RODO-2510 file (C-alpha; in nm, 4 decimals, decimal comma):
residues 415
     n   res          X          Y          Z
     1     m     0,6898    -4,8990   -10,0550
     2     s     0,7972    -4,6270    -9,7542
     3     s     0,5265    -4,4557    -9,6037
     4     a     0,7547    -4,2166    -9,4289
     5     v     0,5369    -3,9180    -9,2473
     6     s     0,5765    -3,5864    -9,4495
     7     q     0,8372    -3,3602    -9,3152
     8     r     0,6362    -3,1242    -9,3858
     9     p     0,2574    -3,1311    -9,2474
    10     e     0,1532    -2,8268    -9,3780
    11     l     0,1250    -2,9400    -9,7194
    12     g    -0,1304    -3,1705    -9,6044
    13     s    -0,3491    -2,9753    -9,4517
    14     q    -0,3225    -2,6608    -9,6553
    15     f    -0,3378    -2,8816    -9,9787
    16     i    -0,3771    -3,2438   -10,0054
    17     a    -0,6710    -3,2889    -9,7423
    18     p    -0,8850    -3,0268    -9,8803
    19     i    -0,8042    -3,1939   -10,2694
    20     l    -0,8849    -3,5354   -10,1242
    21     a    -1,2175    -3,3916    -9,9815
    22     h    -1,3379    -3,2137   -10,2707
    23     l    -1,2302    -3,5149   -10,5039
    24     h    -1,4686    -3,6897   -10,2760
    25     e    -1,7467    -3,4841   -10,3159
    26     k    -1,6984    -3,4885   -10,7065
    27     l    -1,7001    -3,8674   -10,6948
    28     v    -1,9579    -3,8983   -10,5241
    29     l    -2,1838    -3,6891   -10,7197
    30     g    -2,0311    -3,8751   -11,0307
    31     l    -2,1502    -4,2047   -10,8862
    32     a    -2,5010    -4,0514   -10,8486
    33     h    -2,5091    -4,0899   -11,2448
    34     a    -2,5585    -4,4155   -11,4236
    35     q    -2,2339    -4,3820   -11,6118
    36     f    -1,9059    -4,1619   -11,5283
    37     s    -1,9057    -3,8691   -11,7839
    38     d    -1,5304    -3,9467   -11,8367
    39     a    -1,3952    -4,2600   -11,6942
    40     s    -1,0477    -4,1905   -11,8061
    41     y    -0,7095    -4,2011   -11,6490
    42     a    -0,6183    -3,8772   -11,7567
    43     r    -0,8592    -3,6517   -11,6706
    44     g    -1,1729    -3,8409   -11,4898
    45     a    -1,2802    -4,0653   -11,2526
    46     a    -1,0408    -4,3703   -11,3126
    47     g    -0,7330    -4,1289   -11,2468
    48     q    -0,9329    -3,9351   -10,9315
    49     l    -1,0382    -4,2452   -10,7950
    50     l    -0,6936    -4,3729   -10,8521
    51     s    -0,5220    -4,0651   -10,6515
    52     l    -0,7938    -4,0668   -10,3477
    53     a    -0,6755    -4,4691   -10,3419
    54     a    -0,2770    -4,3456   -10,3876
    55     l    -0,3119    -4,1523   -10,1234
    56     a    -0,5113    -4,3322    -9,8464
    57     m    -0,2394    -4,3562    -9,6191
    58     h    -0,1107    -4,0235    -9,6271
    59     p    -0,1185    -3,8563    -9,2719
    60     a    -0,3420    -3,5638    -9,4177
    61     a    -0,5699    -3,8491    -9,5289
    62     p    -0,8854    -3,9151    -9,3430
    63     p    -0,9666    -4,2989    -9,3534
    64     p    -1,0629    -4,3910    -9,7022
    65     d    -1,4678    -4,4842    -9,7657
    66     l    -1,4005    -4,8194    -9,8991
    67     d    -1,7875    -4,8174   -10,0162
    68     l    -1,7147    -4,5433   -10,2536
    69     l    -1,3769    -4,6739   -10,3576
    70     e    -1,5486    -4,9662   -10,4326
    71     e    -1,8495    -4,8564   -10,6199
    72     g    -1,6077    -4,6688   -10,8271
    73     v    -1,4456    -4,9708   -10,9640
    74     n    -1,7314    -5,1516   -11,0289
    75     r    -1,8847    -4,8303   -11,2423
    76     l    -1,5129    -4,8103   -11,3957
    77     l    -1,5628    -5,1458   -11,5146
    78     l    -1,8833    -5,0600   -11,6763
    79     s    -1,6810    -4,7932   -11,8967
    80     v    -1,4257    -5,0593   -12,0051
    81     p    -1,6416    -5,2139   -12,2997
    82     q    -1,7646    -4,8260   -12,4399
    83     m    -1,4103    -4,6623   -12,4569
    84     p    -1,1442    -4,7259   -12,7507
    85     h    -0,8096    -4,8988   -12,6692
    86     g    -0,6003    -4,6322   -12,4991
    87     l    -0,3613    -4,5586   -12,1812
    88     f    -0,4727    -4,2068   -12,1039
    89     h    -0,7928    -4,1535   -12,2407
    90     g    -0,9060    -4,5367   -12,3196
    91     a    -0,9995    -4,8421   -12,1809
    92     e    -0,6523    -5,0058   -12,0546
    93     g    -0,5843    -4,6926   -11,8376
    94     v    -0,9245    -4,7220   -11,6902
    95     l    -0,8502    -5,1030   -11,6368
    96     f    -0,5162    -5,0286   -11,5091
    97     a    -0,6721    -4,8092   -11,2384
    98     a    -0,9908    -5,0315   -11,1373
    99     l    -0,6891    -5,3158   -11,1306
   100     e    -0,4610    -5,1510   -10,8933
   101     i    -0,7173    -5,0034   -10,6233
   102     d    -0,8574    -5,3728   -10,6324
   103     r    -0,5166    -5,5214   -10,5470
   104     h    -0,4450    -5,2585   -10,3042
   105     f    -0,7646    -5,2710   -10,1230
   106     g    -0,8508    -5,6741   -10,1666
   107     f    -1,2081    -5,6018   -10,3181
   108     n    -1,1378    -5,9465   -10,5639
   109     l    -1,3518    -5,7197   -10,8342
   110     v    -1,1364    -5,7067   -11,1359
   111     e    -0,9185    -5,9641   -11,2085
   112     d    -1,1710    -6,1808   -11,3920
   113     f    -1,2823    -5,9062   -11,5726
   114     a    -0,9578    -5,8727   -11,7116
   115     t    -0,8477    -6,1879   -11,8090
   116     e    -1,1749    -6,1875   -12,0490
   117     f    -1,0416    -5,7970   -12,2026
   118     d    -0,7042    -5,9579   -12,2357
   119     a    -0,8571    -6,2059   -12,4711
   120     c    -0,9955    -5,9554   -12,6597
   121     f    -0,7003    -5,7148   -12,6768
   122     y    -0,5033    -6,0241   -12,7460
   123     s    -0,7343    -6,1068   -13,0894
   124     h    -0,7237    -5,7331   -13,1456
   125     l    -0,3440    -5,7157   -13,1839
   126     s    -0,3417    -6,0812   -13,3370
   127     d    -0,6224    -5,9448   -13,6228
   128     r    -0,4671    -5,5623   -13,6338
   129     h    -0,8387    -5,4687   -13,5773
   130     e    -1,0098    -5,1877   -13,3834
   131     l    -0,6129    -5,0743   -13,2867
   132     p    -0,5423    -4,7187   -13,2334
   133     e    -0,3657    -4,6065   -13,5885
   134     h    -0,0813    -4,3914   -13,4105
   135     f     0,2270    -4,5106   -13,1804
   136     d     0,2612    -4,2649   -12,9102
   137     l     0,1655    -4,3133   -12,5184
   138     i    -0,0943    -4,1132   -12,4203
   139     s    -0,3558    -4,2851   -12,6755
   140     g    -0,1366    -4,5358   -12,9338
   141     i     0,0471    -4,9223   -12,9207
   142     a     0,3075    -4,7767   -12,6712
   143     g     0,1031    -4,7015   -12,4261
   144     l    -0,1272    -5,0367   -12,4854
   145     l     0,2709    -5,1735   -12,4546
   146     v     0,2875    -5,0228   -12,1181
   147     y    -0,0485    -5,1501   -12,0097
   148     a     0,0989    -5,4925   -12,1362
   149     c     0,4126    -5,4979   -11,9314
   150     y     0,1777    -5,4488   -11,5914
   151     r    -0,0511    -5,7642   -11,6843
   152     a     0,2802    -5,9331   -11,7540
   153     q     0,4226    -5,8415   -11,3724
   154     q     0,0932    -5,9184   -11,2559
   155     t    -0,0082    -6,2427   -11,4211
   156     g     0,2951    -6,3650   -11,5102
   157     d     0,2102    -6,4390   -11,8899
   158     s     0,3771    -6,1783   -12,1330
   159     w     0,1427    -6,2972   -12,4019
   160     l     0,0858    -5,9469   -12,4670
   161     v     0,3792    -5,7257   -12,5224
   162     p     0,5387    -5,9281   -12,8011
   163     l     0,2446    -5,8374   -13,0064
   164     c     0,2669    -5,4549   -12,8927
   165     v     0,6124    -5,4790   -12,9641
   166     n     0,5381    -5,5889   -13,3092
   167     q     0,3070    -5,3173   -13,4082
   168     l     0,5704    -5,0239   -13,3079
   169     a     0,8337    -5,2391   -13,4793
   170     d     0,6097    -5,2452   -13,8012
   171     m     0,5209    -4,8363   -13,7621
   172     v     0,8663    -4,7325   -13,7311
   173     t     1,0933    -4,5602   -13,9907
   174     n     1,4494    -4,6856   -14,0420
   175     d     1,7653    -4,5151   -14,1736
   176     e     2,0621    -4,3463   -14,1530
   177     r     2,0012    -4,1712   -13,8095
   178     g     1,8696    -4,4721   -13,6623
   179     a     1,4741    -4,5719   -13,6046
   180     s     1,1772    -4,2937   -13,5924
   181     w     0,8070    -4,2707   -13,6046
   182     f     0,6317    -3,9951   -13,7469
   183     t     0,3307    -3,8212   -13,7188
   184     p     0,1405    -3,7117   -13,9379
   185     a    -0,0196    -3,3363   -14,0218
   186     e    -0,3661    -3,4740   -13,9490
   187     r    -0,2496    -3,5818   -13,6235
   188     i    -0,1306    -3,2179   -13,4774
   189     r    -0,2948    -3,0194   -13,6941
   190     g    -0,4514    -2,6951   -13,4847
   191     t    -0,1704    -2,7637   -13,2003
   192     p     0,1339    -2,5559   -13,1764
   193     i     0,3458    -2,8146   -13,2486
   194     g     0,1151    -2,8967   -13,5780
   195     n     0,1361    -2,5156   -13,7013
   196     a     0,5361    -2,5131   -13,6346
   197     h     0,4898    -2,8347   -13,8487
   198     p     0,2394    -2,8308   -14,1107
   199     l     0,3571    -3,1392   -14,2908
   200     g     0,3665    -3,3661   -14,0086
   201     c     0,6999    -3,4268   -13,7464
   202     i     0,8909    -3,6524   -13,5661
   203     d     0,7823    -3,5748   -13,1690
   204     l     1,0497    -3,5699   -12,9432
   205     g     0,8057    -3,5424   -12,6294
   206     i     0,7301    -3,8105   -12,4240
   207     a     0,3601    -3,8158   -12,4431
   208     h     0,3384    -3,8035   -12,8276
   209     g     0,6444    -3,9064   -12,9564
   210     q     0,9926    -4,1051   -12,9552
   211     p     1,0496    -4,0943   -12,5669
   212     g     0,7278    -4,2585   -12,4917
   213     a     0,7772    -4,5489   -12,7310
   214     l     1,1011    -4,5791   -12,6187
   215     g     1,0750    -4,6296   -12,2902
   216     a     0,7037    -4,8682   -12,3289
   217     i     0,9884    -5,0911   -12,5123
   218     a     1,2592    -5,0948   -12,2787
   219     l     1,0069    -5,1469   -11,9976
   220     a     0,9050    -5,4781   -12,2381
   221     v     1,2677    -5,5882   -12,1804
   222     l     1,3047    -5,5378   -11,8561
   223     v     0,9740    -5,6347   -11,6714
   224     g     0,7213    -5,7464   -11,9651
   225     g     0,9687    -6,0594   -12,0966
   226     d     1,0954    -5,9488   -12,4486
   227     t     1,4316    -6,0629   -12,4837
   228     r     1,4302    -6,1090   -12,8176
   229     a     1,7423    -5,9806   -13,0417
   230     s     1,5204    -5,7460   -13,2604
   231     t     1,3077    -5,5588   -12,9490
   232     h     1,6742    -5,4626   -12,8375
   233     a     1,7849    -5,3380   -13,1734
   234     l     1,4640    -5,1260   -13,1871
   235     l     1,5600    -4,9932   -12,8707
   236     r     1,9027    -4,8825   -12,9407
   237     d     1,8434    -4,7958   -13,3238
   238     g     1,5873    -4,5418   -13,1162
   239     i     1,8345    -4,4256   -12,8673
   240     r     2,0247    -4,3440   -13,1451
   241     f     1,8362    -4,1425   -13,3452
   242     l     1,7442    -3,9261   -13,0237
   243     r     2,1709    -3,8412   -12,9530
   244     g     2,1388    -3,7473   -13,3342
   245     q     1,8569    -3,4703   -13,2287
   246     e     2,0436    -3,3168   -12,8924
   247     l     2,0544    -2,9488   -12,9764
   248     v     2,4467    -2,8056   -12,9586
   249     n     2,3759    -2,5447   -12,6898
   250     g     2,2555    -2,7947   -12,5151
   251     l     1,9991    -2,5534   -12,2725
   252     p     1,7766    -2,7176   -12,3035
   253     h     1,9009    -3,0317   -12,4724
   254     f     1,5974    -3,1372   -12,7003
   255     s     1,3507    -2,9057   -12,8960
   256     c     0,9527    -3,0489   -12,9127
   257     a     1,0158    -3,2184   -13,2899
   258     a     1,3380    -3,3406   -13,4832
   259     g     1,5124    -3,0477   -13,7183
   260     s     1,3643    -2,8255   -13,5143
   261     n     1,5998    -2,5430   -13,3299
   262     m     1,2914    -2,4363   -13,1114
   263     g     1,3524    -2,5546   -12,7602
   264     s     1,1306    -2,7290   -12,4949
   265     g     1,0384    -2,5928   -12,1768
   266     c     1,0756    -2,8265   -11,8684
   267     a     0,8078    -3,1118   -11,8149
   268     w     0,6623    -3,4445   -11,8390
   269     c     0,4939    -3,4160   -12,1673
   270     y     0,7656    -3,1962   -12,3848
   271     g     1,0773    -3,1297   -12,2513
   272     d     1,4611    -3,2411   -12,0639
   273     l     1,2827    -3,4456   -11,7940
   274     g     1,0440    -3,6525   -11,9965
   275     m     1,3183    -3,7831   -12,2160
   276     v     1,5168    -3,8502   -11,8734
   277     g     1,2741    -4,0968   -11,7821
   278     t     1,3138    -4,2675   -12,0870
   279     l     1,7084    -4,2602   -12,0596
   280     r     1,6737    -4,4451   -11,7104
   281     l     1,4659    -4,7405   -11,8561
   282     a     1,7021    -4,7364   -12,1778
   283     a     1,9969    -4,7432   -11,9776
   284     q     1,8934    -5,0596   -11,7713
   285     a     1,7129    -5,2139   -12,0469
   286     s     2,0508    -5,1905   -12,2417
   287     a     2,3358    -5,2315   -11,9698
   288     d     2,4483    -4,9230   -12,0884
   289     p     2,5536    -4,6745   -11,7966
   290     a     2,6451    -4,4065   -12,0581
   291     l     2,3106    -4,3323   -12,1059
   292     d     2,2487    -4,2859   -11,7087
   293     a     2,5378    -4,0555   -11,7543
   294     w     2,3951    -3,8796   -12,0448
   295     g     2,0623    -3,8486   -11,8542
   296     d     2,2699    -3,7179   -11,5315
   297     a     2,3749    -3,4108   -11,7344
   298     i     2,1137    -3,3727   -11,8863
   299     l     1,9501    -3,3119   -11,5685
   300     h     2,2310    -3,1197   -11,4015
   301     s     2,1965    -2,8824   -11,6678
   302     l     1,9028    -2,7693   -11,5447
   303     k     2,0265    -2,5704   -11,3012
   304     h     2,1440    -2,3077   -11,5497
   305     r     1,8534    -2,2164   -11,7196
   306     t     1,6757    -1,9809   -11,6193
   307     p     1,2898    -2,0296   -11,4322
   308     d     1,1196    -1,7928   -11,7667
   309     a     1,3253    -2,0726   -12,0015
   310     l     1,1278    -2,3355   -11,7766
   311     g     0,8655    -2,2445   -11,9064
   312     f     0,6280    -2,3055   -11,6197
   313     k     0,2551    -2,1903   -11,6525
   314     d     0,0754    -2,4056   -11,4132
   315     p     0,1338    -2,6271   -11,0688
   316     f     0,0154    -2,9590   -11,2201
   317     l     0,1664    -3,3002   -11,3158
   318     c     0,1918    -3,2826   -11,6846
   319     h     0,3547    -2,9983   -11,7591
   320     g     0,3231    -2,7931   -11,4336
   321     a     0,6251    -2,6755   -11,1838
   322     c     0,5264    -2,9218   -10,9164
   323     g     0,4926    -3,1895   -11,2003
   324     a     0,8053    -3,1418   -11,2607
   325     a     0,9610    -3,1261   -10,9432
   326     w     0,8132    -3,4115   -10,8396
   327     l     0,9783    -3,5796   -11,1904
   328     l     1,2965    -3,4858   -11,0806
   329     r     1,2959    -3,6450   -10,7618
   330     q     1,2087    -3,9386   -10,9025
   331     l     1,4945    -3,9306   -11,1822
   332     d     1,7764    -3,7573   -11,0058
   333     g     1,7876    -4,0679   -10,7195
   334     g     1,9535    -3,9105   -10,4831
   335     v     1,9612    -3,5219   -10,2830
   336     a     2,1966    -3,3865   -10,5864
   337     l     1,9215    -3,2166   -10,7310
   338     n     1,6684    -3,1363   -10,4219
   339     d     1,7381    -2,7939   -10,3841
   340     l     1,6344    -2,7068   -10,7684
   341     a     1,3267    -2,9514   -10,6928
   342     q     1,2069    -2,7311   -10,4111
   343     v     1,2498    -2,4064   -10,6705
   344     f     1,0097    -2,5918   -10,8765
   345     e     0,8074    -2,7037   -10,6164
   346     t     0,7582    -2,3102   -10,5032
   347     a     0,6757    -2,2344   -10,8035
   348     g     0,4311    -2,4723   -10,8455
   349     l     0,2858    -2,3227   -10,5084
   350     a     0,2240    -2,0126   -10,6553
   351     h     0,0890    -2,1048   -10,9587
   352     y    -0,1642    -2,2483   -10,7297
   353     q    -0,3357    -1,9592   -10,5735
   354     n    -0,4345    -1,8841   -10,9227
   355     y    -0,6532    -2,2110   -10,9340
   356     q    -0,9800    -2,3251   -10,8081
   357     p    -1,0099    -2,7313   -10,6879
   358     g    -1,3279    -2,6820   -10,9028
   359     d    -1,1550    -2,6089   -11,2194
   360     r    -0,8985    -2,9142   -11,3032
   361     i    -0,9655    -3,2123   -11,0776
   362     g    -0,7822    -3,4651   -11,3155
   363     l    -0,4742    -3,6698   -11,2398
   364     l    -0,2743    -3,5381   -11,5442
   365     e    -0,3568    -3,1747   -11,5707
   366     g    -0,5368    -3,1292   -11,2717
   367     v    -0,5221    -3,1434   -10,8124
   368     a    -0,5480    -3,5106   -10,8072
   369     g    -0,2497    -3,5576   -10,9612
   370     f    -0,0997    -3,1738   -10,7687
   371     a    -0,1854    -3,3384   -10,4439
   372     l    -0,0044    -3,6883   -10,5539
   373     t     0,3026    -3,4600   -10,6396
   374     l     0,2770    -3,2777   -10,3323
   375     a     0,2602    -3,5942   -10,0777
   376     e     0,5166    -3,7266   -10,2402
   377     q     0,8041    -3,4523   -10,2190
   378     d     0,9818    -3,5444    -9,9579
   379     g     1,0261    -3,9136    -9,9273
   380     w     0,6959    -4,0730    -9,8527
   381     r     0,5604    -4,2849   -10,1679
   382     s     0,1951    -4,4653   -10,2291
   383     q     0,1976    -4,8228   -10,2621
   384     l    -0,0179    -4,7975   -10,5384
   385     n     0,2256    -4,7961   -10,8732
   386     w    -0,0391    -4,4691   -10,9901
   387     a     0,2533    -4,2990   -11,1749
   388     l     0,3155    -4,6233   -11,4234
   389     p     0,1494    -4,4656   -11,7412
   390     l     0,4065    -4,1894   -11,6906
   391     l     0,7232    -4,4200   -11,6892
   392     p     0,9142    -4,1673   -11,4731
   393     g     1,2492    -4,3568   -11,4824
   394     n     1,3130    -4,6501   -11,2310
   395     r     1,0246    -4,5557   -11,0571
   396     s     0,8337    -4,7041   -11,3472
   397     l     0,9832    -5,0869   -11,2156
   398     v     0,7942    -5,0793   -10,9006
   399     f     0,5576    -5,3248   -10,8879
   400     d     0,3985    -5,4584   -10,5588
   401     a     0,1579    -5,7859   -10,5608
   402     s     0,0400    -5,7482   -10,2403
   403     t    -0,2915    -5,6100   -10,1011
   404     a    -0,0871    -5,3673    -9,8737
   405     y    -0,4428    -5,2038    -9,7150
   406     r    -0,5884    -5,5354    -9,6039
   407     s    -0,2590    -5,6021    -9,4426
   408     s    -0,1751    -5,3247    -9,3017
   409     a    -0,2737    -5,1976    -8,9418
   410     c    -0,2369    -4,8171    -8,9709
   411     f    -0,6772    -4,7998    -9,0550
   412     a    -0,9509    -4,9501    -8,9602
   413     p    -1,1988    -4,9473    -9,2700
   414     a    -1,4142    -4,6852    -9,2301
   415     g    -1,7453    -4,6923    -9,0448
***
């Protein structure tokens, strides 16, 4: 994948290089203990190691510390048996990160472990044992489906995919509006969306709601080998439900929950950007260009929203301004909205002045993901598929089976 030199090297010297040094320092400290205190993809060592590895070939990066990365992968594997199922905070996300790092650097440490894990995962899916009770992308069945699709691409065996889709199908509610998944009150009690919907809701954010489940199902069709008519019907009926939830005024296009007139910000987790990621995947899975046109209209409407209405409060990937800039570029597919992405990024860099690197170091809501978004802001792209769990539209479909680092003459191993 593209490794073009950044057109703005000052981003590397001012932001990316210092963040990489800070991540390296924190990971060295983490490896001094018997176990990572948090091994997860979203906030913990898996995401931090993946970010360090993903940026290894960026012009601002020093030669990678292969010993640290190799030991980090080994330590991640030790964490997996103690973790619940889950993509962002559980075992599947940790194993995804370990597999990507291992593939890229050619350590050959992970595949045997992953094969045994997948057999146990298959057993849990078959027996419906020790699985998440919820459907969502962050910690539920949709996230497990994304992992299953990733493994199908790696191994050529899609055995996990239909079982995950079946689980989602069993959780769905079908009515005259289409197919939807309900979030019960106890899952959201004490949160802003829970306070607004004390009896539960049909969540419309990609992180915890409909778009995450539908994006994962579209991925199952596109790369997971699931061509069943029932899977296509589930995707079609879910998209029909989303059509009925679009707000009349169109700014924003979606609220955080069905039946609410309260708009959402401009973010990955909740808001129109995350929704368009799902529409891009659904358009390909359904061979329906109208879904791409719908996504284009949503993206272009962002130009008509005031900065205050976009809701940026930090620079990070999940719901921050630089994360929105990165996601907009992934979804735009061209340069039509590059000026708007630049506005988002400028706002994010201003927000970053309020943070010290030690405040937040995770991938989803910290400096690890922030560095990745800046690195990819003008054409450079990592050879690791670090962003797959986010389902960022067609970017989710980039799978590289090569050990790119070992075959590259760009760097010699450190030491």
